C-alpha distance (Angstrom), angle and dihedral (degrees) to the residues before:
residue distance angle dihedral
M1 . . .
F2 3.80 . .
K3 3.82 91.8 .
K4 3.83 89.9 57.2
W5 3.79 90.2 58.5
V6 3.83 96.5 48.4
P7 3.82 95.6 78.5
I8 3.79 91.6 45.4
F9 3.86 92.7 52.8
F10 3.82 89.7 44.7
F11 3.76 95.5 52.2
A12 3.84 91.0 42.4
F13 3.79 90.4 53.0
T14 3.82 91.6 45.5
A15 3.79 92.3 50.3
L16 3.83 92.2 48.4
Y17 3.82 90.0 48.9
I18 3.81 93.6 49.5
S19 3.80 90.5 45.7
S20 3.79 89.9 50.7
C21 3.81 93.0 49.1
S22 3.85 89.6 46.9
E23 3.73 92.1 52.3
Y24 3.80 92.8 47.8
N25 3.81 91.4 49.6
K26 3.81 88.2 53.4
V27 3.84 89.1 54.1
L28 3.80 91.8 48.9
K29 3.80 92.7 50.3
S30 3.77 97.1 40.0
S31 3.78 119.7 117.6
D32 3.81 91.2 -159.2
L33 3.81 100.0 106.1
E34 3.82 93.0 -171.1
Y35 3.77 90.3 53.8
K36 3.72 92.5 45.1
F37 3.85 92.1 48.3
A38 3.83 90.6 49.3
K39 3.80 92.6 50.6
A40 3.80 91.2 45.5
N41 3.79 89.0 55.2
E42 3.80 91.2 45.6
Y43 3.77 93.2 53.3
Y44 3.79 91.5 44.0
E45 3.77 94.8 50.9
A46 3.83 89.4 47.6
K47 3.83 87.0 54.1
D48 3.83 89.4 -119.8
Y49 3.82 90.2 140.4
Y50 3.77 93.2 162.8
K51 3.79 90.8 65.4
A52 3.78 95.5 34.8
Y53 3.80 95.4 52.3
P54 3.84 102.0 71.7
L55 3.84 91.8 42.4
I56 3.89 92.8 50.7
E57 3.74 90.5 43.1
D58 3.81 90.7 55.4
L59 3.73 94.2 43.3
T60 3.84 91.5 48.7
A61 3.77 89.6 59.3
I62 3.77 93.6 45.5
Y63 3.82 97.0 46.6
R64 3.83 95.5 40.6
G65 3.82 108.7 146.6
Q66 3.83 92.1 11.0
G67 3.81 132.7 105.4
R68 3.78 96.6 -89.4
S69 3.76 94.4 48.3
E70 3.81 94.2 87.9
K71 3.78 96.0 54.8
L72 3.82 92.8 42.3
F73 3.83 92.6 49.8
Y74 3.80 88.5 49.7
M75 3.82 92.9 49.9
L76 3.77 92.1 45.7
A77 3.79 91.9 55.5
Y78 3.80 90.5 50.6
C79 3.79 90.8 49.5
D80 3.79 89.5 57.1
F81 3.82 90.3 47.4
Y82 3.83 95.9 49.0
Q83 3.78 90.6 46.7
T84 3.83 86.8 55.0
D85 3.83 95.9 -115.7
Y86 3.80 87.4 136.2
L87 3.81 97.2 165.0
L88 3.81 91.5 55.6
A89 3.73 92.0 40.7
S90 3.82 91.3 54.2
H91 3.83 89.1 51.6
R92 3.83 93.5 47.9
F93 3.85 93.3 47.6
N94 3.77 90.0 48.7
E95 3.83 91.3 47.6
F96 3.80 89.1 50.7
T97 3.88 90.7 57.1
K98 3.84 89.1 52.6
T99 3.82 95.1 43.9
F100 3.84 96.3 43.6
P101 3.81 105.8 27.0
T102 3.81 94.1 161.9
S103 3.88 97.1 43.8
K104 3.71 120.3 124.2
Y105 3.85 85.1 -123.4
T106 3.79 97.3 54.0
E107 3.83 98.1 95.6
E108 3.78 90.3 43.7
C109 3.80 91.8 50.8
A110 3.79 91.9 46.8
F111 3.77 88.3 55.8
M112 3.80 94.0 44.5
S113 3.83 89.4 51.1
A114 3.82 89.2 58.5
Y115 3.85 91.7 38.4
S116 3.81 90.3 55.1
Y117 3.80 88.5 57.6
Y118 3.83 88.2 49.2
M119 3.86 88.0 57.1
L120 3.83 89.3 54.1
S121 3.78 92.7 57.3
P122 3.85 106.4 112.8
A123 3.76 133.8 -149.9
P124 3.88 115.7 -62.8
K125 3.83 94.4 -104.9
L126 3.83 90.8 60.9
D127 3.73 131.4 76.4
Q128 3.87 109.4 -69.9
S129 3.84 101.3 -152.3
N130 3.72 90.9 115.8
T131 3.79 91.0 47.1
Y132 3.83 90.7 57.4
D133 3.83 89.7 47.8
A134 3.77 89.7 51.1
I135 3.82 93.2 51.3
S136 3.84 90.1 48.7
S137 3.86 91.5 48.8
L138 3.79 95.0 47.1
Q139 3.81 91.6 46.2
L140 3.85 90.1 49.5
F141 3.84 88.5 54.1
V142 3.79 90.2 51.0
D143 3.78 90.7 50.3
R144 3.76 92.9 48.8
Y145 3.83 97.7 42.8
P146 3.86 104.6 29.0
R147 3.80 92.4 160.5
S148 3.79 96.0 46.7
E149 3.79 118.8 123.8
R150 3.81 86.0 -130.2
V151 3.86 94.1 65.1
D152 3.80 93.1 89.0
T153 3.78 90.1 52.2
C154 3.79 91.3 48.8
N155 3.80 92.3 50.4
K156 3.84 91.0 50.3
L157 3.84 90.2 49.3
I158 3.81 91.5 48.9
I159 3.86 91.5 51.6
G160 3.82 90.2 50.9
L161 3.81 90.8 48.8
E162 3.81 92.5 47.2
N163 3.78 88.3 50.3
K164 3.74 89.7 54.0
I165 3.81 92.1 52.2
E166 3.77 89.3 46.1
D167 3.79 90.9 52.4
K168 3.83 90.9 52.6
I169 3.78 94.9 48.8
Y170 3.82 91.6 44.8
A171 3.81 89.9 51.5
G172 3.77 88.8 49.4
A173 3.78 91.3 53.0
N174 3.80 91.6 50.0
Q175 3.80 88.8 49.2
Y176 3.82 90.3 53.9
K177 3.82 89.5 50.9
M178 3.83 92.1 48.3
M179 3.79 88.9 50.8
E180 3.83 88.2 51.2
D181 3.79 93.4 -117.2
F182 3.77 88.3 134.4
T183 3.88 96.4 166.4
S184 3.81 91.1 56.9
A185 3.74 91.1 43.9
V186 3.85 92.1 53.5
I187 3.82 91.3 46.8
T188 3.87 90.5 51.3
Y189 3.79 93.2 46.2
E190 3.79 91.0 50.7
N191 3.79 92.4 48.4
I192 3.87 89.1 54.8
L193 3.85 88.3 55.3
K194 3.75 90.7 50.4
D195 3.79 97.8 43.8
F196 3.89 96.2 36.9
P197 3.76 106.9 29.3
D198 3.86 90.7 171.5
T199 3.75 93.4 48.2
Q200 3.82 116.1 157.3
Y201 3.83 86.6 -134.2
R202 3.78 94.4 59.1
E203 3.84 96.6 119.4
D204 3.82 94.6 40.8
I205 3.80 90.5 48.9
F206 3.84 94.6 53.3
Y207 3.77 89.2 47.5
N208 3.79 93.0 46.4
I209 3.78 91.4 49.7
Y210 3.82 88.7 54.4
D211 3.77 91.0 45.3
A212 3.74 91.7 49.9
Y213 3.80 92.9 51.3
Y214 3.87 88.8 44.9
L215 3.82 91.1 55.1
L216 3.79 92.1 42.3
A217 3.76 89.1 53.9
L218 3.81 92.8 50.7
K219 3.76 92.4 48.9
S220 3.82 98.2 40.8
I221 3.73 123.9 112.5
P222 3.81 114.0 -99.5
Q223 3.85 93.3 -104.3
K224 3.84 90.8 60.1
K225 3.76 99.3 33.7
V226 3.83 98.4 98.4
E227 3.82 93.0 44.2
R228 3.79 91.7 51.2
I229 3.78 91.5 45.8
D230 3.78 90.1 56.4
Q231 3.83 90.7 49.9
A232 3.81 88.2 54.3
F233 3.78 91.0 49.7
K234 3.81 90.4 54.3
A235 3.79 90.3 47.9
Y236 3.83 89.2 51.1
V237 3.81 91.3 54.0
N238 3.81 91.4 48.9
F239 3.81 89.0 52.5
A240 3.76 98.8 40.8
D241 3.80 95.8 47.1
R242 3.77 91.6 53.0
F243 3.79 99.1 40.0
P244 3.77 110.0 26.2
S245 3.82 92.2 157.3
S246 3.79 96.1 45.5
D247 3.76 120.4 140.5
Y248 3.82 85.5 -127.5
M249 3.83 93.5 59.1
D250 3.81 95.7 95.2
S251 3.77 92.2 51.3
A252 3.82 90.2 43.4
Q253 3.83 92.6 53.9
E254 3.79 93.1 48.0
M255 3.77 89.7 52.2
Y256 3.80 90.1 48.3
A257 3.80 92.1 52.3
K258 3.88 89.9 51.6
L259 3.81 90.7 50.4
E260 3.83 91.0 50.8
K261 3.79 91.3 53.8
L262 3.78 90.9 45.2
K263 3.81 91.6 51.3
V264 3.78 94.0 50.2
K265 3.84 88.9 49.3
F266 3.81 93.6 53.9
E267 3.76 95.8 40.1
N268 3.78 91.9 55.5
K269 3.84 93.2 52.2
């Protein structure tokens, strides 16, 4: 019995689909601007941005400089956003703020231009150029609209983006250390402390700087051994003074004791 109904459902669906496509093609080709505008709004409100987009794009060009231009431009930018074309969306939102500086949508579009860049920010392991652009855009919004109710949201987004950059740089420093490029590791760790003074990795970084100097001292040529040991001692003091109760302390003290013995050995040569 079920098999008998399958062809019926299939043909009914096919007919409905063809009818829908035919109706939409009529809308696209229609010269009735009022009808076209009404259908564009209908598709947009129904969140059918794929169908709304070409209609709104055509109407935006036709009504440029006229009363409906503002709303159409606004809708077009959101169509790009909801279809995940965030780069174009950011551009359109930004253009809206320039074209309609006194619009009731101007502040919203300024925020959405920055937020579109936020959506382009990739995972920490990837290139973070878009993340830097997003931070700049969000900060620009905060500077332009310091009393906006969206400022708190922007600040939270900026913190999240900065954490992402911090994660990437910290992972890079760890990679240098793993590759035994201890000098580059130390420089990168120290740059994190300068650029992100409240970093969540603060304790780990101070320990890793000490550990990098420790390993560098062990692997140094004899002529630089004592100098590198002294650098490691300084790094130990920086770590121990800041984190005396650290879980790393036992390991740090064992390393320090080994360095002391090593220094005595080389000084007595």
